[in-house]
C-alpha positions as CSV (number, residue, x, y, z in Angstrom):
1,M,-0.4,-22.8,4.2
2,S,-1.4,-22.3,0.6
3,G,-4.7,-22.1,-1.1
4,P,-7.4,-19.4,-1.2
5,A,-7.5,-17.5,2.1
6,S,-11.1,-17.8,3.3
7,P,-11.8,-17.1,7.0
8,S,-14.4,-19.3,8.6
9,E,-17.9,-17.8,8.3
10,P,-20.9,-18.0,10.7
11,A,-23.5,-20.6,10.0
12,L,-26.5,-19.7,7.8
13,V,-29.6,-18.4,9.5
14,R,-33.1,-18.8,7.9
15,V,-35.1,-15.6,7.9
16,A,-38.8,-16.3,7.4
17,A,-40.8,-14.1,5.1
18,G,-42.1,-11.0,7.0
19,T,-39.6,-11.5,9.8
20,T,-36.7,-9.1,10.4
21,A,-33.2,-10.5,9.9
22,G,-32.3,-9.2,13.4
23,A,-35.1,-11.2,15.0
24,A,-34.0,-14.4,13.2
25,V,-30.4,-13.9,14.3
26,R,-31.5,-13.4,17.9
27,E,-33.8,-16.5,17.8
28,A,-30.8,-18.5,16.5
29,G,-29.0,-17.6,19.7
30,L,-26.4,-15.3,18.1
31,P,-25.5,-12.0,19.7
32,T,-26.6,-8.7,18.1
33,N,-24.7,-6.4,20.5
34,G,-21.6,-6.3,22.6
35,D,-17.9,-6.6,21.6
36,H,-18.8,-9.2,18.9
37,A,-22.0,-7.5,17.7
38,V,-23.7,-8.8,14.6
39,V,-24.3,-5.5,12.8
40,V,-25.5,-6.7,9.4
41,V,-26.4,-9.8,7.5
42,R,-25.6,-11.0,4.0
43,D,-28.3,-12.5,1.8
44,T,-27.9,-15.3,-0.7
45,D,-27.2,-12.7,-3.4
46,N,-24.1,-11.7,-1.4
47,N,-25.5,-8.2,-0.6
48,L,-25.2,-6.7,2.8
49,R,-28.5,-5.9,4.6
50,D,-29.6,-4.1,7.7
51,L,-30.8,-6.2,10.6
52,A,-34.1,-4.5,10.1
53,W,-34.4,-6.1,6.6
54,T,-37.5,-8.1,6.0
55,P,-37.5,-10.5,3.0
56,D,-40.5,-11.1,0.9
57,A,-39.7,-14.8,0.8
58,D,-37.8,-17.2,3.2
59,S,-34.1,-16.4,2.8
60,D,-30.8,-17.7,4.2
61,V,-28.4,-15.1,5.6
62,R,-25.0,-15.1,7.4
63,P,-24.5,-12.9,10.4
64,V,-21.7,-10.4,10.1
65,A,-19.9,-9.6,13.3
66,A,-18.7,-6.2,14.4
67,D,-15.1,-7.3,14.6
68,S,-15.0,-8.6,11.0
69,D,-13.8,-6.4,8.1
70,E,-17.4,-6.0,6.8
71,G,-18.8,-5.3,10.3
72,R,-16.2,-2.6,10.9
73,S,-16.9,-1.0,7.5
74,V,-20.6,-0.7,8.4
75,I,-19.8,0.7,11.8
76,R,-17.6,3.3,10.2
77,H,-20.1,4.2,7.5
78,S,-22.7,4.8,10.3
79,A,-20.1,6.9,12.2
80,A,-19.7,9.0,9.1
81,H,-23.5,9.7,9.2
82,V,-23.3,10.6,12.9
83,L,-20.4,13.0,12.1
84,A,-22.4,14.7,9.3
85,Q,-25.4,15.0,11.6
86,A,-23.2,16.7,14.2
87,V,-21.6,19.0,11.7
88,Q,-25.0,20.2,10.5
89,Q,-26.2,20.6,14.1
90,L,-23.2,22.9,14.9
91,Y,-23.0,24.5,11.5
92,P,-26.5,24.5,9.9
93,E,-25.2,26.2,6.8
94,A,-22.9,23.2,6.0
95,K,-23.7,21.4,2.7
96,L,-23.1,17.6,2.5
97,G,-20.7,15.9,0.2
98,I,-20.0,12.2,0.5
99,G,-19.0,10.1,3.5
100,P,-17.7,6.6,2.8
101,P,-15.9,4.1,5.0
102,I,-12.2,3.7,4.1
103,E,-9.4,1.5,5.4
104,D,-9.4,1.7,9.2
105,G,-11.8,4.7,9.2
106,F,-14.1,7.0,7.4
107,Y,-14.4,10.5,6.2
108,Y,-17.1,13.0,5.2
109,D,-16.8,16.1,2.9
110,F,-18.6,19.4,3.7
111,D,-19.0,22.7,2.0
112,V,-18.5,25.2,4.9
113,E,-17.5,28.8,5.2
114,R,-14.1,28.2,6.7
115,P,-11.7,25.2,7.3
116,F,-12.3,23.0,10.4
117,T,-9.9,23.5,13.3
118,P,-8.7,21.0,16.0
119,D,-11.1,22.8,18.4
120,D,-13.9,22.2,15.9
121,L,-13.1,18.5,15.9
122,T,-13.2,18.4,19.7
123,R,-16.6,20.0,19.7
124,L,-17.9,17.7,17.0
125,E,-16.7,14.7,19.0
126,S,-18.7,15.9,22.0
127,V,-21.9,16.2,19.9
128,M,-21.3,12.8,18.3
129,R,-21.1,11.2,21.7
130,K,-24.4,12.6,22.7
131,I,-26.0,11.4,19.4
132,I,-24.5,7.9,20.0
133,K,-25.6,7.7,23.6
134,S,-29.2,8.7,22.6
135,G,-29.5,5.5,20.6
136,Q,-31.0,7.0,17.5
137,R,-32.3,4.3,15.1
138,F,-31.0,4.1,11.4
139,S,-34.1,3.7,9.3
140,R,-34.0,2.9,5.6
141,R,-36.6,4.1,3.0
142,V,-36.8,4.0,-0.7
143,L,-37.5,7.2,-2.6
144,A,-40.2,7.0,-5.3
145,D,-38.0,8.5,-8.0
146,A,-35.4,11.1,-8.9
147,V,-38.1,13.9,-8.7
148,A,-38.9,12.9,-5.1
149,A,-35.2,12.7,-4.3
150,K,-34.6,16.2,-5.7
151,T,-37.6,17.6,-3.8
152,E,-36.3,16.2,-0.5
153,L,-32.7,17.2,-1.2
154,A,-33.4,20.7,-2.6
155,D,-31.0,22.3,-0.1
156,E,-28.1,19.9,-0.8
157,P,-26.6,20.7,-4.2
158,Y,-23.9,18.0,-4.0
159,K,-26.5,15.3,-3.2
160,L,-28.6,16.6,-6.1
161,E,-25.6,16.1,-8.4
162,L,-25.2,12.5,-7.2
163,V,-28.9,11.9,-8.1
164,D,-28.2,13.1,-11.6
165,L,-25.1,10.8,-11.7
166,K,-26.7,7.7,-10.3
167,S,-25.9,5.7,-13.4
168,D,-22.3,6.8,-13.6
169,V,-20.5,7.1,-10.2
170,D,-17.1,6.2,-8.9
171,T,-16.3,3.7,-6.2
172,S,-16.7,6.0,-3.2
173,E,-19.9,7.6,-4.5
174,V,-21.6,4.3,-4.8
175,M,-22.3,4.4,-1.1
176,E,-24.7,7.3,-1.7
177,L,-27.1,5.4,-4.0
178,G,-29.1,2.2,-3.8
179,T,-28.5,-1.0,-5.7
180,A,-29.1,-0.8,-9.4
181,G,-29.6,2.9,-9.2
182,E,-32.4,2.6,-6.6
183,L,-32.4,5.8,-4.5
184,T,-32.6,5.3,-0.8
185,M,-32.5,7.6,2.3
186,Y,-31.5,6.7,5.8
187,D,-33.2,8.6,8.6
188,N,-31.8,9.0,12.1
189,V,-34.9,8.4,14.2
190,H,-35.4,9.4,17.9
191,A,-35.3,6.2,20.0
192,H,-38.6,7.0,21.8
193,T,-40.7,9.4,19.9
194,G,-39.9,8.1,16.4
195,E,-39.2,11.6,15.2
196,T,-36.8,11.9,12.2
197,L,-33.9,14.0,13.5
198,W,-31.7,13.9,10.4
199,S,-31.6,12.3,6.9
200,D,-29.0,11.5,4.3
201,L,-29.0,10.0,0.8
202,C,-27.4,6.6,1.2
203,R,-27.3,3.0,-0.1
204,G,-26.5,1.6,3.3
205,P,-26.5,-0.8,5.1
206,H,-26.2,0.6,8.6
207,I,-26.1,-0.6,12.2
208,P,-29.4,-0.8,14.0
209,T,-28.8,2.2,16.3
210,T,-26.1,4.7,17.1
211,K,-25.3,2.7,20.3
212,F,-23.6,0.2,18.0
213,I,-20.7,2.7,17.7
214,P,-18.9,1.9,21.0
215,A,-15.6,3.6,20.1
216,F,-14.6,6.4,17.7
217,K,-12.3,9.3,17.2
218,L,-11.9,12.2,14.7
219,T,-8.3,12.3,13.6
220,R,-7.8,15.2,11.2
221,S,-9.3,17.5,8.6
222,S,-8.1,18.6,5.2
223,A,-9.2,20.2,2.0
224,A,-10.6,18.0,-0.8
225,Y,-12.0,18.7,-4.2
226,W,-15.5,17.6,-4.8
227,R,-15.5,14.2,-6.6
228,G,-11.6,14.4,-6.7
229,S,-11.5,16.9,-9.6
230,E,-9.5,20.1,-9.4
231,Q,-12.2,21.7,-11.7
232,N,-14.8,21.3,-8.9
233,P,-15.3,23.3,-5.6
234,Q,-12.9,22.7,-2.8
235,L,-14.6,21.2,0.2
236,Q,-13.5,20.4,3.8
237,R,-12.9,16.8,4.7
238,I,-13.0,15.4,8.2
239,Y,-11.4,12.0,8.8
240,G,-12.2,9.7,11.7
241,T,-12.0,6.1,12.8
242,A,-14.5,3.8,14.6
243,W,-14.1,0.3,16.1
244,E,-16.1,-2.4,17.7
245,S,-14.6,-1.8,21.2
246,Q,-12.6,0.8,23.1
247,E,-9.8,-1.8,23.3
248,A,-9.7,-2.1,19.5
249,L,-9.7,1.7,19.1
250,D,-6.8,2.0,21.7
251,E,-4.8,-0.6,19.8
252,Y,-5.3,1.2,16.6
253,L,-4.3,4.6,18.0
254,Q,-1.2,3.0,19.4
255,R,-0.4,1.7,15.9
256,L,-1.1,5.1,14.4
257,A,1.3,6.8,16.9
258,E,4.0,4.2,16.1
259,A,3.4,4.7,12.3
260,E,3.8,8.4,12.8
261,R,7.1,7.8,14.6
262,R,8.2,5.6,11.7
263,D,7.0,7.9,8.9
264,H,9.7,7.6,6.2
265,R,9.4,11.3,5.3
266,K,10.3,12.3,8.9
267,L,13.1,9.6,9.2
268,G,14.4,10.6,5.7
269,S,15.1,14.1,7.0
270,E,16.4,13.1,10.5
271,L,18.8,10.5,9.0
272,D,19.8,12.7,6.1
273,L,18.8,10.2,3.5
274,F,16.7,12.1,0.9
275,S,14.6,15.3,0.5
276,F,12.0,16.9,-1.8
277,P,13.2,20.4,-2.7
278,D,10.5,22.8,-3.7
279,E,12.6,23.9,-6.6
280,I,12.3,20.5,-8.2
281,G,8.7,19.8,-7.6
282,S,6.2,17.5,-5.8
283,G,6.9,13.8,-5.8
284,L,10.5,14.0,-7.1
285,A,13.2,13.1,-4.6
286,V,16.8,13.9,-4.5
287,W,19.0,11.3,-2.7
288,H,21.6,12.4,-0.2
289,P,24.9,10.5,0.2
290,K,23.7,8.3,3.0
291,G,20.4,7.5,1.2
292,G,22.4,6.8,-1.9
293,I,24.5,4.2,0.0
294,V,21.5,2.3,1.2
295,R,19.8,2.4,-2.2
296,R,23.0,1.2,-3.9
297,A,23.3,-1.7,-1.5
298,M,19.7,-2.6,-2.2
299,E,20.2,-2.5,-5.9
300,D,23.6,-4.3,-5.9
301,Y,22.2,-7.2,-4.0
302,S,19.2,-7.4,-6.3
303,R,21.4,-7.3,-9.3
304,A,23.5,-10.1,-8.0
305,R,20.4,-12.3,-7.3
306,H,19.0,-11.5,-10.8
307,E,22.3,-12.5,-12.4
308,E,22.1,-15.8,-10.5
309,G,18.5,-16.2,-11.8
310,G,19.4,-16.0,-15.4
311,Y,18.3,-12.4,-16.1
312,E,19.9,-10.2,-18.8
313,F,20.3,-6.5,-18.0
314,V,19.1,-3.8,-20.4
315,Y,18.8,-0.1,-20.4
316,S,16.3,2.2,-22.1
317,P,15.8,6.0,-22.5
318,H,13.6,8.1,-20.3
319,L,11.4,9.4,-23.2
320,S,10.1,8.3,-26.5
321,K,8.2,9.4,-29.6
322,A,4.4,9.2,-29.2
323,Q,4.3,6.4,-31.7
324,L,5.7,3.9,-29.3
325,F,2.9,4.6,-26.8
326,E,0.3,4.5,-29.5
327,I,1.5,1.0,-30.4
328,S,1.5,-0.1,-26.8
329,G,-1.9,1.5,-26.1
330,H,-0.8,3.7,-23.3
331,L,-2.0,6.8,-25.1
332,Q,-5.4,5.2,-25.4
333,W,-5.7,3.7,-21.9
334,Y,-3.3,5.6,-19.7
335,A,-2.9,9.1,-21.0
336,E,-4.2,10.8,-17.8
337,G,-1.3,9.2,-15.9
338,M,1.3,10.5,-18.3
339,Y,3.0,13.8,-18.4
340,P,2.1,16.1,-21.3
341,P,4.1,15.7,-24.5
342,M,7.0,17.8,-25.6
343,S,7.1,18.9,-29.2
344,L,10.6,18.5,-30.6
345,D,12.5,18.4,-33.9
346,A,10.4,21.1,-35.7
347,E,12.2,22.5,-38.8
348,G,10.8,25.5,-40.7
349,D,7.2,24.6,-41.7
350,K,7.7,21.0,-40.7
351,P,5.8,20.3,-37.4
352,G,7.7,18.7,-34.5
353,Q,7.5,15.2,-33.2
354,E,5.7,14.6,-29.9
355,Y,7.8,13.0,-27.2
356,Y,6.6,11.6,-23.9
357,L,8.3,10.7,-20.7
358,K,7.9,7.0,-20.3
359,P,5.3,5.8,-17.7
360,M,6.4,2.2,-18.1
361,N,9.4,0.3,-19.4
362,C,7.6,-2.6,-21.1
363,P,7.2,-1.0,-24.6
364,M,10.9,-0.5,-24.9
365,H,11.7,-4.0,-23.7
366,N,9.4,-5.3,-26.4
367,L,11.5,-3.3,-29.0
368,I,14.6,-5.0,-27.6
369,Y,13.0,-8.4,-28.0
370,R,11.8,-7.5,-31.6
371,S,15.2,-6.1,-32.7
372,R,16.1,-9.5,-34.3
373,G,14.7,-12.9,-34.9
374,R,14.2,-15.1,-31.9
375,S,14.3,-18.9,-31.6
376,Y,12.5,-21.1,-29.1
377,R,16.0,-22.1,-27.9
378,E,16.5,-18.6,-26.5
379,L,13.3,-18.8,-24.4
380,P,12.6,-18.0,-21.7
381,L,14.3,-14.7,-22.2
382,R,14.4,-12.7,-19.0
383,L,15.1,-8.9,-19.5
384,F,15.7,-6.8,-16.4
385,E,16.2,-3.1,-15.9
386,F,16.3,-0.5,-13.1
387,G,14.2,1.8,-15.3
388,T,13.1,5.2,-14.2
389,V,9.5,6.1,-15.2
390,Y,7.4,9.2,-14.7
391,R,3.7,9.3,-13.9
392,Y,1.6,12.3,-13.3
393,E,0.0,12.0,-9.8
394,R,-2.3,14.7,-8.4
395,S,-0.4,16.8,-5.9
396,G,-2.8,15.7,-3.2
397,A,-2.1,12.0,-3.8
398,V,1.7,12.3,-3.7
399,H,3.1,10.9,-0.4
400,G,6.9,10.9,0.0
401,L,8.6,8.0,-1.6
402,T,5.6,5.7,-1.5
403,R,3.5,7.7,-4.0
404,A,5.9,9.6,-6.2
405,R,5.9,11.2,-9.7
406,G,9.3,9.9,-10.7
407,F,10.6,6.5,-9.6
408,T,12.7,3.6,-10.6
409,Q,11.1,0.2,-11.2
410,D,13.0,-3.0,-10.8
411,D,11.3,-4.1,-14.0
412,S,11.5,-7.4,-15.6
413,H,9.8,-8.8,-18.7
414,I,9.9,-12.5,-19.4
415,Y,9.2,-14.0,-22.8
416,C,8.4,-17.7,-23.0
417,T,6.6,-20.4,-24.9
418,P,3.2,-21.5,-23.9
419,E,4.7,-24.8,-22.6
420,Q,7.2,-22.8,-20.4
421,L,4.6,-20.5,-18.9
422,Q,3.6,-22.6,-15.9
423,D,7.1,-23.5,-14.7
424,E,8.3,-19.9,-15.4
425,L,5.6,-18.4,-13.2
426,A,6.2,-20.8,-10.4
427,A,9.9,-20.2,-10.4
428,L,9.3,-16.4,-10.7
429,L,7.0,-16.2,-7.7
430,R,9.4,-18.3,-5.6
431,F,12.2,-15.9,-6.7
432,V,10.1,-12.9,-5.6
433,I,9.3,-14.3,-2.2
434,D,12.9,-15.4,-1.6
435,L,14.4,-12.0,-2.5
436,L,11.8,-10.1,-0.4
437,T,12.6,-12.4,2.5
438,D,16.3,-11.5,2.1
439,Y,15.4,-7.9,2.9
440,G,13.7,-8.9,6.1
441,L,10.1,-9.3,5.1
442,T,8.5,-12.6,6.1
443,D,4.7,-12.5,6.1
444,F,3.3,-12.8,2.6
445,R,-0.2,-13.3,1.0
446,A,-1.4,-12.6,-2.5
447,D,-4.4,-11.6,-4.6
448,L,-5.2,-13.4,-7.9
449,S,-7.2,-11.0,-10.1
450,T,-9.1,-12.8,-12.8
451,R,-10.9,-12.0,-16.0
452,P,-13.4,-9.1,-15.8
453,D,-16.7,-9.1,-17.7
454,K,-15.2,-6.8,-20.4
455,F,-12.0,-8.2,-21.7
456,V,-9.9,-8.6,-24.8
457,G,-8.2,-11.6,-26.3
458,D,-8.9,-15.3,-26.6
459,I,-10.7,-16.7,-23.6
460,K,-8.6,-19.9,-23.9
461,D,-5.5,-17.7,-23.3
462,W,-7.2,-16.3,-20.2
463,Y,-8.0,-19.7,-18.8
464,R,-4.4,-20.8,-19.4
465,A,-2.9,-17.7,-17.8
466,E,-5.2,-17.8,-14.8
467,E,-4.6,-21.5,-14.2
468,A,-0.8,-21.0,-14.5
469,L,-0.9,-18.1,-11.9
470,E,-3.0,-20.1,-9.5
471,V,-0.7,-23.2,-9.7
472,A,2.3,-20.9,-9.2
473,L,0.7,-19.7,-5.9
474,E,0.0,-23.3,-4.9
475,R,3.6,-24.3,-5.6
476,A,5.1,-21.4,-3.8
477,A,2.8,-22.1,-0.8
478,V,1.6,-18.5,-0.6
479,P,-1.9,-18.0,0.9
480,Y,-4.1,-16.1,-1.6
481,T,-7.5,-14.7,-2.3
482,I,-9.1,-14.9,-5.7
483,A,-10.3,-11.4,-6.7
484,H,-12.9,-12.5,-9.2
485,G,-13.2,-10.1,-12.2
486,E,-10.6,-7.7,-10.8
487,G,-8.0,-8.3,-13.5
488,A,-7.2,-5.6,-16.1
489,F,-9.2,-6.0,-19.3
490,Y,-6.0,-7.2,-21.0
491,A,-4.5,-9.6,-18.4
492,P,-4.9,-11.5,-15.1
493,K,-2.3,-10.9,-12.4
494,I,-0.9,-11.7,-8.9
495,D,-0.3,-9.0,-6.4
496,V,2.0,-10.0,-3.5
497,H,1.3,-8.3,-0.1
498,T,3.5,-8.2,2.9
499,T,3.0,-7.2,6.6
500,D,5.5,-4.9,8.2
501,A,6.8,-4.8,11.8
502,I,3.7,-2.9,13.1
503,G,1.1,-5.0,11.2
504,R,0.4,-2.8,8.2
505,S,-0.2,-4.5,4.9
506,W,1.8,-3.3,1.8
507,Q,1.2,-4.4,-1.8
508,L,4.6,-5.0,-3.3
509,S,5.3,-7.3,-6.3
510,T,3.1,-7.8,-9.3
511,L,3.2,-10.7,-11.8
512,Q,1.0,-10.2,-14.8
513,V,0.6,-12.4,-17.9
514,D,0.1,-10.0,-20.7
515,L,-2.2,-11.2,-23.5
516,Q,-2.1,-8.1,-25.6
517,L,1.4,-6.5,-26.0
518,P,3.0,-9.4,-27.8
519,E,0.2,-9.1,-30.4
520,R,0.4,-5.3,-30.6
521,F,4.1,-5.4,-31.1
522,G,4.1,-8.4,-33.4
523,L,6.5,-10.4,-31.2
524,E,7.4,-13.8,-32.6
525,Y,9.8,-16.7,-32.2
526,T,10.7,-19.6,-34.4
527,A,9.3,-22.8,-32.9
528,A,11.0,-26.3,-33.1
529,D,8.8,-27.1,-36.2
530,G,9.9,-24.0,-38.0
531,S,6.6,-22.1,-37.6
532,R,6.3,-18.6,-36.3
533,Q,4.7,-18.4,-32.9
534,R,3.6,-15.7,-30.5
535,P,5.4,-15.7,-27.1
536,Y,3.8,-15.2,-23.7
537,M,4.9,-12.1,-21.9
538,I,5.1,-11.8,-18.1
539,H,5.4,-8.4,-16.4
540,R,7.2,-8.5,-13.1
541,A,8.0,-5.6,-10.7
542,L,9.6,-7.1,-7.6
543,F,10.0,-4.1,-5.4
544,G,7.3,-2.2,-7.2
545,S,9.7,0.7,-7.3
546,I,13.1,1.3,-5.5
547,E,11.7,4.4,-3.9
548,R,8.6,2.9,-2.5
549,F,10.4,-0.2,-1.3
550,F,13.0,2.0,0.3
551,G,10.3,3.9,2.1
552,I,8.6,0.7,3.3
553,L,11.9,-0.8,4.6
554,L,12.7,2.5,6.3
555,E,9.4,2.4,8.2
556,H,9.6,-1.4,8.8
557,Y,13.0,-1.0,10.5
558,A,12.1,2.4,12.1
559,G,15.3,3.8,10.5
560,A,17.5,1.2,12.0
561,F,18.5,-0.6,8.8
562,P,20.2,-4.0,9.1
563,A,23.9,-3.7,9.2
564,W,24.3,-4.9,5.6
565,L,22.2,-2.0,4.4
566,A,23.1,0.7,6.9
567,P,24.8,3.8,5.4
568,V,27.3,3.7,8.3
569,Q,27.8,0.2,9.6
570,V,30.4,0.9,12.3
571,V,31.4,4.1,14.1
572,G,34.4,4.3,16.4
573,I,34.0,6.4,19.5
574,P,37.2,7.1,21.5
575,V,36.8,7.8,25.3
576,A,39.5,10.4,24.9
577,D,41.5,12.0,22.1
578,D,44.6,9.8,22.6
579,H,42.5,6.6,22.0
580,A,41.4,7.7,18.5
581,D,44.5,6.2,16.7
582,H,43.6,2.8,18.1
583,L,40.2,3.1,16.5
584,H,41.6,4.4,13.2
585,T,43.6,1.1,13.1
586,L,40.4,-0.9,13.6
587,A,38.7,1.3,10.9
588,A,41.4,0.6,8.4
589,A,41.1,-3.2,8.9
590,L,37.3,-3.0,8.5
591,G,37.5,-0.7,5.5
592,G,39.8,-3.2,3.9
593,R,37.1,-5.8,4.2
594,G,34.4,-3.6,2.6
595,I,32.8,-2.3,5.8
596,R,31.5,1.2,5.9
597,V,33.2,2.7,9.0
598,E,33.8,6.1,10.5
599,V,35.7,7.3,13.6
600,D,34.1,10.2,15.5
601,A,37.2,12.2,16.7
602,G,35.1,15.3,17.4
603,D,35.2,17.5,20.5
604,E,32.0,16.2,22.1
605,R,32.0,13.9,25.2
606,M,31.8,10.2,24.7
607,Q,28.2,10.0,26.0
608,K,27.1,12.7,23.7
609,K,28.6,10.9,20.7
610,I,26.9,7.7,21.8
611,R,23.5,9.5,21.8
612,T,24.2,11.1,18.5
613,H,25.1,7.9,16.7
614,S,22.2,6.0,18.4
615,T,19.9,8.6,17.0
616,Q,21.5,8.0,13.6
617,K,20.8,4.2,14.0
618,V,24.4,3.1,13.5
619,P,24.3,-0.7,14.3
620,F,27.8,-1.1,15.7
621,M,29.3,1.6,18.0
622,V,32.8,0.5,18.9
623,L,34.3,2.2,22.0
624,A,38.0,2.4,23.1
625,G,39.5,3.6,26.3
626,A,42.8,3.2,28.0
627,R,42.2,-0.4,29.0
628,D,41.1,-1.3,25.5
629,V,44.2,0.3,24.0
630,E,46.5,-1.6,26.4
631,A,44.7,-4.9,25.7
632,D,44.5,-4.3,21.9
633,A,40.7,-4.7,22.3
634,V,37.5,-2.7,21.9
635,S,34.1,-2.5,23.5
636,F,30.7,-2.6,21.7
637,R,27.7,-0.5,22.5
638,F,24.4,-1.5,20.7
639,L,21.3,0.3,19.9
640,D,19.3,-1.5,22.6
641,G,21.7,-0.1,25.2
642,T,23.5,-3.3,25.9
643,Q,27.3,-3.5,25.9
644,L,30.0,-6.1,25.2
645,N,33.5,-5.2,26.6
646,G,37.0,-6.3,26.1
647,V,36.8,-7.9,22.6
648,P,40.2,-8.4,20.9
649,V,40.5,-6.2,17.8
650,H,41.1,-9.1,15.4
651,E,38.1,-10.9,16.8
652,A,35.9,-7.8,16.6
653,V,36.8,-7.3,12.9
654,E,35.9,-10.9,12.0
655,A,32.7,-10.8,14.0
656,I,31.5,-7.6,12.3
657,V,32.5,-8.8,8.8
658,D,30.7,-12.1,9.5
659,W,27.5,-10.4,10.7
660,V,27.4,-8.1,7.6
661,Q,28.2,-10.9,5.1
662,R,25.5,-13.1,6.6
663,R,23.1,-10.3,5.9
664,E,21.5,-10.5,9.4
665,N,18.3,-8.4,9.4
666,S,18.0,-8.0,13.1
667,S,19.9,-5.3,15.1
668,P,22.9,-6.7,16.9
669,T,22.7,-6.9,20.7
670,A,25.1,-8.1,23.4
671,E,23.1,-11.3,23.5
672,S,22.8,-12.0,19.7
673,F,26.2,-10.7,18.6
674,R,28.7,-13.6,18.8
675,V,32.4,-13.3,18.4
676,P,33.8,-16.1,16.2
677,A,36.1,-18.5,18.0
678,A,39.8,-18.0,17.2
């Protein structure tokens, strides 16, 4: 189903002036506790409010349930406050940083004398349970001004810094301040006496009482620089998760354990695919032979599909003079994400030229387009490159292949006329979805990010580009959400997301209509009437990067790549030494048909070999014993433990070749693997 993805919302509830939102929700017959607790409400200005909120005038609100994304975020934010209260109860000297909700959880930063240990987390969980059970009430109050805030927060240096920064804070720190710079505190109040037990600078909103946190767990701790800057003090961060029910928490913890089992960094080592040597540096991988085979198979298939789609292959260097990135604007807008320059070509008193490792391929593709005159008859021109780029990521942000410092983008730039833009975007999005599906991903959705308040370019071009992107989503039948105002200042875009085998969402492909680079590079084409016109330029990274997509697929398949991608597609395992020649004959026949095959003629027993190659996720394990040799047959052992016996050799060869050439993305089993009829 296409169209904007908008889950159904609860009916509006009228809150009379002077009445609390919670009372109005209860009077409307809607629950405010339990597994589907309504934890906050949303006013007509689209702001989240506490249930204790009392409007000055009659207002319409929508209840927000605990099992909604917004409800869970509020539960987690409140759990972060409970964590901070527990930390200062156990460690009174601890100074507070920030404590926002994040995807599937929350964290809080603390300045403490020593790092937290697993035993500390266990003790903190115990204290948090007591706080939650006591039913402390979250009570909001507005501070008179910054002077009052600083008086109250005199012992909290990091909070004082946030007060000074209230007009210039990053996304996570917004949670610490009120709307439009209003300073607010939340007090944790004793359920019976009304005594304030703990307070924190916070914008809110929060759940009514701590009892609305039915299930939580602290997951880990780590070091973190204050406000993300290496120039600032290093604090200690505690991560946790909180959910609307114990069942939801248990399901999440199971997903977490499965995600850890599938971690591509762990599998990359176990399967001998890639590594990150200290001698090279953080975020820079080397590919081992088996990993190289999988990567080449991925790239080869992508190349073939791009050739069919009318793309032309180009190559560009890894570095360039600074001038190129001055023209493109990267040195103006993106310098922090680039590696420092190298000064080269100095001669005598003549200063050297500054060269940069390229962070993106688009400037060089624009030079290819501009290298000669272009006619409308050449458009659309689709340039494609597996181009390696380098971006400086903080060491703490680097994460294996999925967040690297050097990676190869499957980068395409399409140049077209305004009249071609709509059809080109629609065909391009369909191409993206079809190719991702070929790699075994099937569940897609998209975000359409539109013009922000501050933008450059002609607003008519923005309208044309946004309309073309939305029509492309409709024609491709991809469910989507419109992210109003979330586009870059120079272009709207589509981000395609997919869901992997264990339900995690990954952002993959990006399609962006660039409204600035054609102008900055002076790109033109000769129109049918002889006039010189400016082309539209579409950026498209289909995988995002080869490395990141490889990591996503590795985790999606838990290391058991489909046979067409597997580094070793078939392994022959003889029951005894004198059966090996029979399997070598099979291997020669398969190798001649392009199948990657090995024969394990080592000294281990057959069962040990089966365990070894099962661990290595080889999709086809072909066994041969005396009966198989006599019958010119083989037996199959599959990764799920099922077996298929007595298959004639020539039929086995055809069946394996057929399975691989069809690019089946499931693992073969005795039930699913079919031997073609003779």
